[in-house]
C-alpha positions in Angstrom: -172.7 -103.9 -8.8 -173.5 -100.2 -8.2 -173.3 -99.0 -4.6 -176.8 -98.0 -3.6 -175.4 -94.9 -1.8 -173.8 -93.6 -5.0 -174.8 -90.2 -6.2 -174.1 -88.2 -9.3 -171.4 -85.8 -8.4 -173.5 -82.7 -9.2 -176.2 -83.9 -6.8 -173.5 -84.6 -4.2 -172.2 -81.0 -4.5 -175.8 -79.6 -4.3 -176.6 -81.7 -1.2 -173.3 -80.6 0.4 -174.3 -76.9 -0.1 -171.4 -76.1 -2.5 -173.6 -74.9 -5.3 -176.7 -75.8 -7.3 -176.7 -78.8 -9.7 -176.6 -76.5 -12.7 -173.7 -74.6 -11.3 -171.9 -77.9 -10.5 -172.3 -78.9 -14.1 -170.5 -75.7 -15.1 -167.7 -76.3 -12.6 -167.3 -79.9 -13.9 -167.1 -78.6 -17.5 -164.4 -76.1 -16.3 -162.4 -79.0 -14.7 -162.8 -77.4 -11.3 -164.3 -80.6 -9.8 -162.0 -83.5 -9.1 -162.8 -87.0 -7.8 -160.0 -89.1 -6.3 -157.4 -87.0 -8.0 -158.9 -87.0 -11.5 -161.2 -84.4 -13.2 -164.8 -85.3 -12.7 -167.1 -85.9 -15.7 -170.8 -85.0 -16.1 -173.0 -87.7 -14.7 -170.2 -89.4 -12.8 -171.3 -91.2 -9.7 -169.4 -91.1 -6.4 -169.9 -92.7 -3.0 -170.1 -90.1 -0.2 -167.5 -90.8 2.5 -165.5 -93.1 0.2 -164.6 -91.0 -2.8 -162.6 -87.8 -2.3 -164.2 -84.8 -4.0 -162.6 -81.4 -4.3 -163.8 -78.2 -5.9 -161.1 -75.7 -6.9 -158.7 -77.7 -4.8 -160.8 -77.6 -1.6 -162.2 -80.9 -0.2 -166.0 -81.2 0.1 -167.3 -82.8 3.2 -169.4 -85.9 2.6 -172.1 -85.2 5.2 -175.1 -83.5 3.5 -176.4 -80.2 5.0 -179.9 -80.1 6.4 -182.3 -78.3 4.1 -183.0 -75.0 5.6 -184.7 -72.0 3.9 -184.9 -68.6 5.5 -186.8 -65.4 4.7 -184.6 -62.5 5.8 -185.4 -58.8 6.1 -182.3 -57.4 4.6 -181.1 -53.9 5.6 -179.3 -51.5 3.4 -175.5 -51.6 3.6 -175.0 -55.4 3.4 -174.0 -57.4 0.2 -175.5 -60.7 -0.8 -172.1 -62.4 -1.1 -169.6 -64.1 1.1 -166.6 -63.4 -1.1 -166.9 -59.7 -2.0 -163.4 -58.1 -1.4 -164.9 -54.6 -1.6 -167.4 -54.9 1.3 -166.8 -56.6 4.6 -170.5 -56.6 5.7 -172.6 -59.4 4.2 -176.1 -60.8 4.9 -174.5 -64.0 6.2 -173.2 -62.0 9.2 -176.9 -61.8 10.3 -177.2 -65.6 10.6 -177.6 -66.9 14.2 -174.6 -68.8 15.5 -176.3 -72.2 15.2 -176.9 -71.7 11.4 -173.6 -69.9 10.6 -171.8 -73.2 10.1 -173.9 -74.1 7.1 -173.4 -72.8 3.5 -176.4 -70.8 2.4 -177.2 -69.5 -1.1 -178.9 -66.2 -1.8 -181.8 -67.2 -4.1 -182.1 -63.8 -5.9 -179.9 -61.0 -4.6 -180.5 -57.5 -3.5 -177.8 -54.9 -4.1 -176.0 -53.0 -1.4 -178.4 -50.1 -1.3 -181.6 -52.1 -1.5 -183.5 -53.8 1.3 -186.4 -56.1 2.0 -187.2 -59.8 1.4 -184.3 -62.1 0.8 -184.4 -65.9 0.5 -181.4 -67.8 1.9 -181.3 -71.6 1.5 -178.9 -74.5 2.0 -180.8 -76.3 -0.8 -178.9 -75.7 -4.0 -181.7 -77.1 -6.2 -184.3 -74.8 -4.6 -182.0 -71.8 -5.1 -181.6 -72.7 -8.8 -185.4 -73.3 -9.1 -186.1 -69.8 -7.6 -183.6 -68.1 -9.9 -184.1 -69.9 -13.2 -185.9 -67.7 -15.7 -188.2 -70.4 -16.9 -190.0 -70.4 -13.5 -191.0 -66.8 -13.7 -191.0 -66.2 -9.9 -192.7 -62.9 -9.4 -191.0 -60.4 -7.1 -192.7 -57.2 -5.9 -190.9 -54.0 -5.0 -191.8 -50.7 -3.3 -189.9 -48.0 -5.1 -189.6 -44.5 -3.7 -188.3 -41.8 -6.1 -186.9 -38.4 -5.4 -189.4 -36.8 -7.8 -193.0 -37.6 -8.7 -193.4 -40.1 -11.5 -196.3 -39.5 -14.0 -198.8 -42.2 -14.7 -198.4 -41.6 -18.5 -194.8 -42.9 -18.3 -195.6 -46.3 -16.8 -195.9 -47.9 -20.3 -192.2 -47.0 -20.8 -191.3 -49.1 -17.8 -193.3 -52.1 -19.1 -192.1 -51.8 -22.7 -188.6 -51.2 -21.4 -185.5 -50.0 -23.1 -182.1 -51.2 -24.3 -179.3 -50.2 -21.9 -175.8 -51.3 -22.7 -177.0 -54.0 -25.1 -179.7 -55.5 -22.7 -183.4 -54.8 -22.7 -184.5 -53.8 -19.2 -188.1 -53.7 -18.3 -190.7 -54.6 -15.6 -193.7 -56.9 -15.9 -196.1 -54.5 -14.1 -196.0 -51.1 -12.4 -198.5 -48.9 -10.7 -198.5 -45.6 -8.8 -199.1 -45.9 -5.0 -201.3 -43.2 -3.5 -201.3 -41.0 -6.6 -202.0 -37.3 -6.3 -204.9 -35.7 -8.3 -202.5 -35.0 -11.2 -201.8 -38.7 -11.4 -198.2 -38.6 -10.2 -196.5 -40.2 -7.2 -193.1 -40.7 -5.8 -194.1 -44.3 -4.7 -194.6 -47.1 -7.1 -195.4 -50.8 -6.9 -193.2 -52.7 -9.4 -193.3 -56.4 -10.4 -190.4 -58.3 -12.0 -189.7 -62.0 -12.5 -186.2 -61.8 -14.0 -184.1 -59.1 -12.4 -180.7 -58.3 -13.8 -178.2 -56.5 -11.6 -179.6 -53.1 -10.4 -182.2 -53.3 -13.2 -184.9 -51.2 -11.5 -182.5 -48.5 -10.6 -181.0 -48.4 -14.1 -184.4 -48.3 -15.7 -185.6 -45.4 -13.7 -182.3 -43.6 -14.1 -182.6 -43.9 -17.9 -185.9 -42.1 -17.6 -184.2 -39.4 -15.4 -185.7 -40.4 -12.1 -183.5 -41.2 -9.1 -184.4 -44.0 -6.8 -184.4 -42.9 -3.2 -185.4 -46.2 -1.7 -185.9 -49.7 -3.1 -187.5 -52.5 -1.0 -188.6 -55.9 -2.1 -191.7 -56.9 0.0 -193.0 -60.0 -1.7 -191.9 -63.0 -3.7 -194.7 -65.1 -5.2 -197.4 -64.9 -2.7 -195.1 -64.8 0.3 -194.9 -61.4 2.0 -192.2 -59.8 4.2 -194.8 -58.6 6.7 -194.1 -59.6 10.3 -190.3 -60.1 9.9 -188.4 -57.2 11.6 -185.4 -55.5 10.0 -182.3 -57.7 10.2 -184.3 -60.7 11.4 -185.3 -63.9 9.6 -187.9 -66.6 9.6 -187.5 -70.3 8.8 -189.9 -71.3 6.1 -192.2 -74.3 6.1 -192.7 -76.5 3.1 -196.0 -74.7 2.4 -194.3 -71.3 2.6 -191.5 -72.3 0.3 -194.1 -73.4 -2.3 -195.9 -70.1 -1.9 -192.8 -68.4 -3.4 -193.8 -69.9 -6.7 -197.4 -68.8 -6.6 -198.3 -65.9 -8.9 -200.0 -63.2 -6.7 -203.2 -61.5 -7.7 -202.6 -58.3 -9.6 -203.8 -55.4 -7.4 -202.2 -52.2 -6.2 -202.0 -51.7 -2.5 -203.0 -48.2 -1.2 -199.7 -48.3 0.6 -197.0 -50.9 1.1 -196.0 -49.4 4.4 -197.7 -52.2 6.4 -195.3 -54.7 4.8 -192.3 -53.0 6.3 -191.0 -52.4 9.7 -189.4 -49.0 10.2 -185.7 -48.7 10.4 
């Protein structure tokens, strides 16, 4: 008779905060997950506290983590990784002591030089849901360029271009506070996929240097009210707002969504 407390091993790993279920499936296929001294198989069930599970040789604790999701105001100079050998400062260093013992995932990263709204969660399934391309979670960015960008070149951002074999593009872009000649150094940019440094690469390909890049909204959830380097625990309603498509309008300025450094 099947033990009622038995879980599929990928769900166990997600609940324990090791990784998302999808990532666990990859680890299982790579023979990185072992159960009681034997390689785990996809769909295999284990009993937490009874079966011994290891990932890459490290034991996984049986007690599930509480589900905690945070909205953080990331500053520049920190990486969204806890295992980057090239940078000692990470966003996880900002976690308060009472939360630092849990394993958080970055649900959509920001690079070292970028700042703004970052979602950290102990819920591996939520992290996967936020990052999976099929969910088209809309992210909005305030981009400040060194030189004025002309309105006539916005279609190039939306159509995109192939860079190193990948098509990079944005879903929507608009000038913020344009001058009479329809140029501006400030743009409001929407994306729902987001490859590594995609916005920076796209503008650089058009010969425009990004001076500052700040994500100020995900879905219909805005960064407003969260000070730099601080974070807010999200309610169930706020978590669901991350998946809501915002109305398409261009703010006169996005400054109100950001606290000054």
